[in-house]
Structure formats: C-alpha cells, structure tokens
KOLGULUM-388983 format. One record per residue: x, y negated, z negated of N, C-alpha, C, O in turn. Coordinates in steps of 0.1 Angstrom, whole numbers, plus 5000, padded with zeros to 4 digits. Layout:
# KOLGULUM-388983
XYZXYZXYZXYZ/...
END
This chain:
# KOLGULUM-388983
800984792503802484802506802384672489801484592489/803284672480803684552470804084442479804484462491/803984342472803684202473805384222474805884242485/806184222465807084342459808184342472809384312470/807484392485808084542492807484432505808384452514/807084382508806584342518808084212530808584152521/808384192538808884122548808384012556807384012563/809583892555808383812559807683812576808383872584/806583762581806083882594806483722600805483662603/807583642603806883462615807483592622808083672616/807183582633807883622652808183472661808583502672/808183382659808583272663810083252667810983322662/810383142677811583142678812383132672812783022666/812983232673814583202662815383042663815582972672/815783042648816282872645817582902661817683012666/818082822663819282752663820682762655821182692646/821082842660822682872648823182762642822882662649/823782742631824982602635825382552619824582522610/826582552619827182512604826982472599826982512587/826582312604825882182594824282182599823882212611/823382152586822382132591821782042598822081922597/821182072604820681972620819681942617818782012614/819781752619818081692613816881732623815681752621/817881742638816581762646815681922644814481922642/816682052643816582072636814982092629813882112634/815582082613814182002605813181962613812082002609/813181882622812281782626811381892640810181892643/811981922644811182052648810582172638809382212639/811282222628810482292618809482232614808482292612/809482112611807982002610806982032613805982062606/807282012631805681982631805682092639805182052650/806082252639806182382644805082422630804182512631/805282312611804982412603803582332600802682382594/803582182605802682122602801382152617800482072616/801482212623800582242636799182332636798182342644/799682392623798982522619797582412605797682352595/796982442610795782372600795882422589795782342580/796082612583796882682571797682512565797382432556/798482502573799582502564799382312562800282242558/798282262564798582062565797082132553796682032547/796482262550796082262542797182262529797382172520/797782392531798282422517799682282514800582272505/799582222524800782082518799582032511799682052499/798181952515796981892508797481932490797781862480/797082062493796582142474798282182470798582172458/799482242481800582252470801382232464802182282456/800782022472801881922466801081812458801581702457/799981842452799281772443798581832432797881772424/798881982434798382102418799482212420800182262429/799182242409800682382397799982462416798882442420/800982552421800382632428800382732424799982822432/800682772407800582922398798482852402797582932400/798182712408796582772400795682752416794482762416/796082742424795882752440796082822442795182862450/797082942442797683062446796783222448796683302457/796283202429795883272422794883382431793983332438/794983472430793883602435793183642426793483722417/791883562429790283592427789983742421789483752410/790483892431790083992429790784052417790584162412/791683972412793584022402792383982392791584072388/792383842387791783752372790183932376789684042373/790183872382788583972379788984112374788084152367/789984202375790884302375791084282364790484352355/791684222361793084162344792084162331792284092321/791284222333789984232320790684302306791284412305/790584222296790884272280789984352276789284332266/790084522284788984622283790284722281791284702288/790484852270791784932270791385012270790284982270/791485152270790885282268791685302251791185332240/793085252253794185312241794085202230795185142232/793785152222794485042216794285022200793285042194/795784992191795684982181794484912174794084792176/793984992167792584962155793284792148792584692150/794984782138794884672134795684602140796784652142/795284482144796684462153796684312139795684252135/797684282137798384172128797684042129797184002140/797683972120796783812117797783732108798583772100/797483622111797283482119798383592133799283672133/797683522144797983482162799983442157800083382146/800983472163801783362153801983252164801183232173/803383162162803583082173804683042174804482912174/805683052175807383032173807482882183808682852186/806582792188807582652183808382622200808282682210/808982532196809582482208810682582202811582522196/810982692203812082812201812282892211811682892222/813682982206813383092215813983192204814983262206/812983182190812883302180811883442187811483532180/811583422204810383562202810783702196810083792192/811983682196812983892195812183882183811283962182/812683772171812083802156810983722156811483632150/809783672158808483722157807983822167806683832167/808783932177808484072178808184152168807384232169/809084122159809884192152808984212143808384312140/808884102138807884072123806984122127806584212119/806284112138804684182146804984222140804784182129/805584342143805884492145806084592129806084722127/806284492119806784502108805984452097806184482085/804484342101803984342091802884442091802384452080/802284532100800984582105800584682099799484722099/801884762091801384862084801884802064801784852053/802384662069802584592054801284592051800884632041/800384522065799284582058798584582058797684512053/798384722065797884872056798084912044797284972038/799584852039799484932028799384862015799484932004/798984692016798684662007796884572006796384501997/796184622020794984612025794784472025793884432019/795584402032795784222033795084242045795084322054/794484152042792684072062794583942071794783912083/795083932065796383892072797683822066797583772054/798783832072799883812062800683812078800383852090/801883752072803483642082804583702074804883672062/805283792082807183752076807583642074806983572083/808283582068809183472070810183532085811083622085/809683462096810683432106812183352101813283412100/811883242097812683112095814183172086815383162088/813183262073814383352067815183422077816083342078/815483522085815983532098817283492104818483522106/815683352109815783192116817783192109818783212115/817683162099818383112088819683182089820783132092/819483302085821183402085821283412098822383402103/819983442107820783452116821883382121822983422125/821383252123822683132124823983132122824983102129/823783202108824983202105825783302108826883272112/825583402107825983472118826483582124827083682123/825883492132826283422152827783302149828683252155/827383312137828583152137830283192138831383162143/829183332122831183362122831583462135832583492141/830283512137830983622148831083542162831583582172/830783442160831583382173833083272174833583212183/833283292160834683202157835483332154836683302157/835283502147836783602150835983672162835783792162/835583592171836083672187836883552192837983562196/836183412191837683292191839483292184840383212188/839383402174840683462170840983582175842083572181/840583662176840383762185841183802199841883892203/840683662203840783602225842183502220842483392224/842683572214843983392218844783452224845883422219/844983552237844983542243844883512258845583502268/843083512254842583482268842583312271842383212265/842983332285842783222291842083122286841183172281/841982982284840882882282839482892287838382912284/840182842299839682842316838682952321837682932328/839383122314839083182323837583232319837083162310/836583372326835683332322834583432305833483432301/835283472303835683532286835383412287834483352294/836183352278836183232265835383102271835282992266/834683142289834283012288832383052288831482972286/832283252291830983232287831083232272830183172267/832183292260831783302250831383152245830683152235/831683062251831482902243830182872250829682762250/829682942255828382892267827282932253826182892258/827082952246825982972240826183052225825783152220/826982982223827183072207826883102195827583182189/825383002189824583042185823182992183822682912175/822583052194821383022206820083112200820383202193/819183092202818483152198817883292196817183322187/818183352205817983422214818683582204819683602198/817283712207818383762200818483952205818083952217/818684052202817484212205817784282189818284272178/816884352201816584442185817584512176817084542165/819184562180819984592171820484452157820784452145/820284362168820884202159819684282146820084322135/818384292151817184282137817684352134818884312133/817684482132817984602122819084502117818584432108/820784472120821684372107821384312100821884302089/819984202106819984102101818784212084819084202072/818184262088816784332077817784382067817784352055/818884462075819584542068820784472056821184512045/820984402062821784332049821184202038821884152028/819884152042819684052041817684082035816884022028/817784202043815784232040814884152045815184072054/813484162039812284052041812183952028812883942018/810883872034810383802028809283742032809283722044/808483722025806783712032806983532032807483452024/806583512041806483362050806383262040806983152040/805583292029804683162017806283122012806483012007/807283222015808583192002809383122011810383092005/809383092025810583032037809682982046809683042057/808882842046808382832065808682802066809482722060/808482812082809382692092809382572086808582542077/810382482091810682392090810282322103809782382113/810682162102810582142116811682182126811182262133/812882152129813982222132813882372140814182422151/813282422129813282572138812082612144811982722150/810982492143810282502155810082402167809082382173/811682322168811982282177813582292172814182212165/813882382178815582432175816582322183817782292181/815582272194817182252208817782152199818782122205/817882052183819081932177820182072175820982122183/819682102161819582182154821182302164822282342160/820582322174821382392178822582312189823782352189/822282212197822982142198824482112191825582122196/823982072177825081982167825882112164827082092166/825682192161826582372153827182422170828382462171/826482402180827182472184828182392193828882462201/828482222195829182142192830582182180831682232182/829982152170830982212158831682292167832682242171/831382442171831782502172832382512178833282592175/832382462189833282422204834582402196835582482197/834482292190835582182186835482292175834282302173/836182382168836382472160837182602168838282662165/836382612179837682692189839282592189840282582182/839082552198840082462204841282482191842382532189/839982412181841482422166841882582166842782602174/841582652162841682762160842382842173842782962170/842482822182842982872191844682802196845582862203/844682672192845482532191846382652176847382722179/845782642162846282652154847382802156848482832153/846182902165846883062167847883042169848383122161/848982982175850182972184851283052176851983152179/850882922158852182912149851582892135851982812127/850582972133849582952118849883182120850083252130/849883212108849883302104847683342103846783262101/847583452105845883512107845683452095844883362097/845883462083845483382072845083222070844283162063/845783202077845283052078844482992089843982882091/844383112094842883112103841383162102840283162107/841983202092841183262080839983182077838783202080/841183022065840482992060840482832066840582722060/840482872079840282732081838382762084837382692081/838482882093837382992095836082932088835182872093/836282952073835882952063834882752067833682742069/835982612066835582562061834682522069833682452065/834982552086833882552094832682602091831782522092/832282722089831282792080830982762077829882742082/831382652058830882592047830182432062829382362056/830182412069829682332076828282352081827382282080/828382492090827682522092826482562083825382512084/826882662075826382642063825282482061824082472063/826282362057825282242053824482192060823582122056/824782242080824282212084822782252090821982182096/822882412085821682492081820382452075819282422080/821082462057820482402051819282282046818182292040/820182132053820082032054818782022065817981932068/818982132067817782172089816982232083816182152078/816682362079816482452075815882502065815082592067/815882442047816082442042816982522032817782602036/816882502013817682582009816782802010815682852008/817982832014816682982017817383102003818483111996/816183162004816183251990818083331997818883282005/818283441991818983531988818583621986817483661981/819783691992818883891997818983971983818984091984/819083911967819483941957818383881946818183931935/817683741951817183641944815583731941814983811948/815283691931814083751925813283631930813683511930/811683681936810083651939809383671937809183771944/808183651928806483691924805783601938805283491941/805983731945804383781955802783731947802283791937/802283651951800883681946799883681953799983601963/798283791949797583761961796983891964797783981965/795883911965793983891965794584011980795183971990/793984161976793784231983792584211991791884121985/791684272008790884192015789284282006788184322010/789984291992788684381983788884231971788084191962/789684201974789784071963790084101953789484051943/791384231951791784241940792884221940793484291947/793684101931794884061927795584131924795284221916/797184101933797584181931799384101927799884021935/799984131917801184071919802484151922802184261920/803584141925804684221928805984111925805683991928/807184151921808584071914809084171924808484281925/809984141931811284211940811884091941811583991936/812884111949814184071960813984121972813584231976/814283951980814284051997814584151999813584212005/815984271997816084342002815284451994814884542001/814884471978813884531976812784531981812184631978/812084451989811384431996810684492009809584532013/812484462014812484562026812784692025812484772033/813384742013813684852014812484992010812185092016/811984941999810984991989809484981998808485041994/809684882017808384902025808884942033808384902043/809985022035809985032041809685222047809885292057/809185232040808085412040806985392051806585472060/806685232047805485162051805485112064804585102072/806785072065807785072082807585182086806585192092/808185292086808185412091808585442100809685412099/808285502111806985532121807685722116806785782109/808385772117808885912113809185992101808685932092/809686072098809586122085811386152087811786262092/812286072084813786102093814586152107814086142118/815186172107815886132115816086282122816086382114/816086312138815286432141816386502145817186442152/816586632144817786712143819186662144820086712151/819286512136820386522129821286432139822486402137/820186372153820686252166821386172154822286222148/820586022150821285882144821585972136822086052144/821686042121822086002114821885862101821685752105/821885882091821685732082819985732081819185642083/819585932073818185882079817085822062815885792059/818885812051817385752038817385622040816585552034/818585562050817585392053816785372062816785262067/816085442067814485432067814285432087814985462096/813185372085812485392102812885222109812785152120/813185222098813484982109815185082117815585122128/815585082107817285162114817485242127818285232136/816585332122816585492134815885422146816585432157/815085382147814785312165815785272168816785252162/815485252184816185262192816185152208815185082208/816785152216815885042224815985182239816885252241/814685182245815185252258815085122272814285032272/815785152278815685042288815585132301815785252304/815085002309815685022322815984952333815584852339/816885062334818784902345818484992356818885102354/817884952370817885112383819785052381820185162379/820385012381821385022383822785072379823885052383/822185182368823285212368822285352361821185332355/822885502363822685602361821885592348822285552337/820685662353819585782339820185842330821085932330/819685772321820185942312821685902304822285972296/822085772307823185712302823585632286822885532285/823985632282824085492265824985402277825785432286/824485252274824485162276825585022258825284992246/826684992265826484822255827084782263827484812274/826884652249827884522263828384462251827784432241/830184462254831084392251830784312243830284242251/830784242230830884152221829684132222829484012222/828584202224827284122220826584212204826284322200/826684022198825784082181826283952175827083862176/825384012165824683892158826283882141826883772138/826383992134826484042121828084042121828183922122/829384082120830884102123830584222114829884222104/831184342120830884472112829584542114829484662112/828484422121827084562121827484642129828584692132/825584642134825384752138825984682160825784572163/826284762167825984692180825284702191824984822191/824784652201823984692208823684782217823984772229/823084882211823684992227821784992227820984962218/821585052244820385102252821085232254822285262254/819485372258819385472265818685462276817485462278/819985462286818785402298818185542305818685652309/816685462303816085552316814785502325814385392328/814385622326813185582343812685462336813285402327/811285432341810185342334809585472328809285492317/809485552339808185672337808785732316808085802310/809585712312810285732304809685712290809185752279/809885582299809585382289808685442283808685542275/807485332293805985412292805185542282804285522275/805885652286805585732277805885732265805385822258/806685662260807285632247806085542240805385572231/806185432246804985392241803585362243802885282237/803585432252801685562251801685622236800885612227/803085712239803185782225802885672215801785672210/803685592211803485542195801785432194801085412183/801285342214800385312205798785392205797685332205/798985552206798285612203797785662192796685702188/799685662184799985712169799185512165798885482153/798985462172798485342166800185272157800385232145/800785282168802585132165801785062175800985082184/802684972165803284842178803984862184804684922176/804384852192805584892200806684692203806184582204/807984732203808584592204809084612216809784712217/808784532229809084542241809784352245809384242240/810884372258811984342261811284312276811284412283/810984232280810584192296811884012307812783942304/810984032317810983852323809383792318808283792324/809683752311807783712310808083592319807183522317/808983532330807883412336808183442351808983382357/807483532355807583592368806383722369806383842364/805383612380804483652379803383652370802483742367/803583522365802783512351801783402348802183292351/800783402343799883302348800083262324800083352315/800183122321800583122311799283072295799283072283/798283012309797082992303796183112295795483112285/796483182303795583262309796483382310796883412321/796683442302798383532292798383652305798583772302/798083572322798083712323799583742331800183642331/800083822337801783912343800983992347800184042340/801184012362800884062372801984002384802583902383/801884112397802984152403801584022422801983942431/799784092416799284122428798983942420798283872426/799583892407798283772402798283642422797283622429/799683592424799383492435799683562445800083682444/799583472457799583532474800583362473800283242471/801683432476803083312478802783302500802783202508/802683442499803083452517801783432525801483452536/800683352513799383312520799383102519798783032527/800083082508800482972502801982912508801882802513/803382992510804382922511805183022527806283032531/804083062532804583162546805883192542806883122546/806083312530807283392523806883492519805683522521/807783612510807483732506809083762504810083762511/808583802487809783852482809683982485808584042485/811084052488811584152497812684202486813384292491/812984162473814284232465813584292454812884222447/813784482450813784572439814484482428815284382429/813884562415814384572405816084502404816584402400/816484662410817984632408818684542416819884552413/818684462423818784362435818584262430819384172431/817184222420817084152411818384122398818884012396/818584212393819084232384820784162392821184052388/821384242401822484192407823084062416824184052422/821983972414821783872418821083762409820583662415/821183782397821283682393819283632385819083562375/818483682394816783692400816583712390815783622386/816883812377815983812367816283902358815984022361/816783892345816683962330815783952319814683922316/816683982316815583972299815183822293816183742291/813983792290813883672287813183672277813183562271/812183772272811083762267811183902256811584022258/810383842244810384002234808983952233808583832236/807984072227806684082229806384212220807084292215/805184212221804884362210803784372226803284292233/803884532227803184642229801284692220801284792213/800084622221799084702208797884802220796884872219/798384762227796884872237797284902254798184852259/796584982259797385022271795985092280795285192277/795885052286794485192296794985252309795685242320/794285332301795385492309793485562316792485582310/793885582336792685602340793185732350793485702362/793185852345793486012354794785982346795685942354/795085992337796486022331797685862332798785852326/797385792338798385672344797185612335795985612332/799085502331798685382330798385242341799185212351/797185162336797385022348797284952342797084872351/797184872330797184762325798084802305798084892297/798484712306798784692287798184562276798784482282/797784532271797984452257799084462252799884552248/798884282256800484222251800184172238798984142238/800684142226800784072211801983982222802684052230/801983802220802283762222802783652210802383682199/803783532210804783482199804283322204804883232197/803583292211802983112215801783062210801482952215/800783112201799883122201798683102201798683002209/797183122196796483092200796083082210795783192215/795782972218795582922229796282952244795982912255/797583042237797683062249796983252251797383342245/795683262264796183392269793883442260792883372256/794183562261792983592254793883532241794983562238/792983462235793683472214795083442209795483402198/795983472223796883462216797783592221798983582219/797083732229797083802231797183782254796683702262/797783862257798383842268797784012278797184102272/798084002291797984172296798484162306798684052311/798884272311800284322317799584442325798784522321/800084402342799784532346800484672345801384702337/800084742350801584812345802584782362803784802363/801984722373802984702385804584632383805684642387/803384502368804384422365805184502354806084452347/804784632351805584642340807384742348808484742345/806884802356807984842367808584712372809784712373/808184642373809484502379809584462370810784482369/809284402359809784352352809984352332810384272324/809784472333810184532318810784602317810584712321/812084562310812984582307813184712296813884802300/812884712288813484752278811884812260810684752258/812384902253810884942247811784982233812985012234/811184972220811885012214811185102209809985092209/811885222203811285302202811385432193812285502199/810985502183811585542168811785702172811385732183/812185782166812685892175811485992179811286032190/810986002169809586092174809186152184809086262188/808785942195808485952200809185982218808385962227/810486012219810986062224811086202229810286272222/811986302239812286392240813386462231813786402221/813786532233815186612225816886552236818086542233/815986542248817486512260817786372258818786332262/816386242249816986112256817386112240817986002239/817386162229817986172218818486162219818986052219/819686342225820986322229821386222237822586222240/820786152241822086062250822685932239823585852244/822085912223823085852215823585862213824285782209/824186052215825786082217826686042220827786052214/826485982236827586022246828585862239828185792230/829585852245830485772248830085632258830785612268/828885512256828885432261829485382272830685352271/828885362283829385272290829285112293828285052296/830385082292829884932284830284792293831284762299/829484742292828984652304829284522296829484512284/829284412309831084292301829684202301828684202308/830384112285829484052279827683942294826583912291/828483922305827883812315826783902318825683862320/827084052320826184092324824884072324824684012313/823384092331821984092331821484172319820684122311/821784252318821584332300822484282291821684262282/823084252288823784142280822583972274822683922263/821783922282821083852276819983902263819584012258/819683812262818983822250817583722243817483622236/816583812250815383832242814783662238813783652231/
END
C-alpha cells in the first residue's frame, strides 16, 4: 500500500476531549511518547539532524538510479541555474527551446536569455495588474478579489501560455546579448520595490476612478509604468527591443565560424521550424498554424477535482493584456504520461509543472513518494489523495522543469529523468529522478504538441472552458 494512503495505526487509549489545550494532557502524552525506546532514539536523531537525512529509505536510493530505457540523445548544455529567483518556467521553456536550436546550428552548448524574457514579463505583468485595478473599480478593496490581486502583482512565476505571449511579442535572443544581472539572479528586492509602487498606484487609481474619466486613469497608469520601466532598466540592464538588430557570431562543433544578423523576433520566427514539434495544426483544431510549433503547444493538466476531458481556464491569470489566456486540458495522469512518453521517444524535451517540495531530496535530486519513512520517525502517516491536497491547500503547482527520459518496464513507466534549473551541484550533475508514483501524486502539467495526443483530447480545446477563480490552486504559478 502506498505511504500516501496509510492511516495512523496507534491503538492506544484515546485522548480525553477538551475545548482548550490541557497541560496535564500534554504531560501524559510526553510520558507515553518517550516510554518507547524508538521514540527516544528518534528524539536524539531528529532534533539534531534534518529529517530528510535521517528518514531516507536505503531501498529507495538503490532503486532510484539514473538508468532509463528511453532518453533524449541531445540534452541541452550547460546545466542552467535560476539562482535565488522564481524564474523556473522561463528556464524550463528556454531549455526546451534550445535543444533543436543546438541541433540546427551544430552547437556544443547554448543558452537563450532568460533575463530578456524576465524583463519584459515584469513590465507586462505591471500593465496587466494595473488594467485589472482599473477594471475592478466596483469591487471592495477589502474583498477577496482585490486583496488577491494585490498579493503578488509581479511575482517571478508564470505558466506556459504566458511564455507563448512573451516569445510571440518579444522573440528570443542568445544569452550572451542579455545575460543575467545581480537582480535577476536574486529578485526579491526589485520584486518588493515594484510591488510596493504598484500597490500605491492601485490606491491612487481607485481613488481617481471615482471622479476621473477613463482616459485620465490611463494617463496615470502610463506614468506608473514609466517608473516601473526605470526600475527594471536600472536593475536588469537596458534590454534589447524586439526589432533591434544583433549579430551572433559563433563556432559550431566542427569549428566552423558562423555569423547571423537578425532581431529577437526574427530569431524566434526563423527558428520556429527548428523549435516546432509537429507539421502544423492537426484537423484544424488550434488555428494559427503559420505561427509555428511554440504557439501550437498546449497544457495537459491533471486536476482530479474536475471532470476529465474538459477545458479549464483561470480568471484574470496572465501577463499580457490582449494576449493568450491560460487554458488547461484536464486529463488523467495516464494521458499526460502517454503524451510525455511519445515526445521523449521522438527526441522532444517536455515542459512540465509539479509540486517540487514534496517527498524530494534536493542534493540527490530525487522525487519519490517512498523516499522517506515518516511513520517510522514521527509515528504518523499522510492520508490525503491528490484531490484532497488540492482542496486543502496542501499541494499546488510550484515548479517547472523538463522531462528528458523515461524508464519503461513491461509497457509501464517506472521513473523519469528530469532536467532542473538549480545548477550542476543539485542532483546528478543537474538532473533529477522522479518515480512514476511521484508523477501520479505531484505532477500537474505536461505541455504537449498536437501531434502527440489523440483527436479526442485535441477536441477539448474547442469547448467553452470551465472558469476557475484566480485563487484556485490551479492558478498557482510555477
């Protein structure tokens, strides 16, 4: 039986009920707890060491080795590191984008600029937030919606559809032309400063909205955005513009010198064929096939609270006003796995979203529901299923990474190879291992190309979506 479905097995005398905490009851609990030698040993060990070190199961470590039946031959190099920032979705997406670019130009290693997308995402999110403030004048400032919007207007996190919005508007650029700055690698301070300014602007816009015309509100918004732009430039550096020309000089793996003059938007569009997985739209479901593979990809999610084969969206979640909204095709984990396996077998890296902090060991880079024996150490078991964890706030999508391998035994996946963005010191030279049981419990999203799912799944995209409130756990940003 899975660790996640066991119930506490303590059959001792039931505690006496009481409305308040009774100290005499706590004293009895202490005596009983420490009367058992195992608990005295646990006290000595767990009070002086990390529980994740003490409670690791050797059998799980022996099983969790980096050997896979199917693996992408060309995994992008170098291993990336988002440092002290929440930019995992930008690292995961650019790590996906770079693999076919490396193939096309015969490179030994290559990174796209995460900082470039980070800059424009911050500015777009500021505008997105201010527009919501202007359009919610009738909402109570102390109400749940406005208070939620005010929580994190320009947080580092994002989603696949938000990546699409950015690359469609701003393009892509090699990292050498806009490398990370101190503040992109450690974003907490500029996030605080921008958030404080936006909260101040929100109060002003709501006050002006009582008496001013909409044009006046937009003028004030523009002044605020100018200030935000200044903060970003001074913190991250002057960014290239989508139509700025740059010349990329490099040597390919054969030592041949090459030189390409282009713009960020042209670089994105010219390499769309290299980045694309499929050959256009399947059965006309998605539309916009001339934009290429990046814009055609979409998110499969597993949310067992909602009906499968239904289209979901999240109200007011996004980054670009007028851009693509966040949409999820809700499916079973088996459908998500099938798409991911098909992509890996076709040598395609897979963007996915998960709850990385659960049953995970960072230094070894292992995600396995069987990794820690909490029952042995603490005399407790965790009994909620995936839907219950979502409903209670125990779990949500917190991190985006890349699937690059899978081990299949008797037609079933047993473990997955994961490219993280926490540097080469984490995991196996930057790569993590995820057990298939962990995938079931804590993986929420797989981004797929239309070519790797059934027509039935594709047709879900034609549905009118079920709209979830912005505070729903499926609205969390990786």
